[in-house]
C-alpha positions, 0 to 999 in steps of 0.5 A: 176228854173234851168238855161238854158244850152249852148246847149239850148241857141244855139238852141234858137239863131238858131231858132230866128236868123237862124244862129250863129258864134263862136264869137256870141256864146262866147259873148252871151252865154259863149260857147267856143266850138260851133262846139261841140254843133253843132255836138251834135245838128246835130247827137243827136238831128237831127237838119239840120244845115249847115256850111258856110265858110266866110272871115272876117277882124280881128282887125289886118286888116287880112282876116281870115276864120270863119264858120257861122252855119245856121239852115235849116228850113223845107219848110212849106207845103201848104194844098189845 
């Protein structure tokens, strides 16, 4: 059995939780280049992922900007 790739880990995370940040990707999957993975998911896999800028407080009590990547799920169609 082969190990999952970081890309596969990120896809599973997005599908399960709906969003991911760089810090989550580093902690959970050792993925240090999340923006590159997201770029490939958008352009090579056609996934609809949006970026949301957020302000958070870092360990030095400073406000810093981070990005949360969110998976946009297609609205499920209702059959009548």
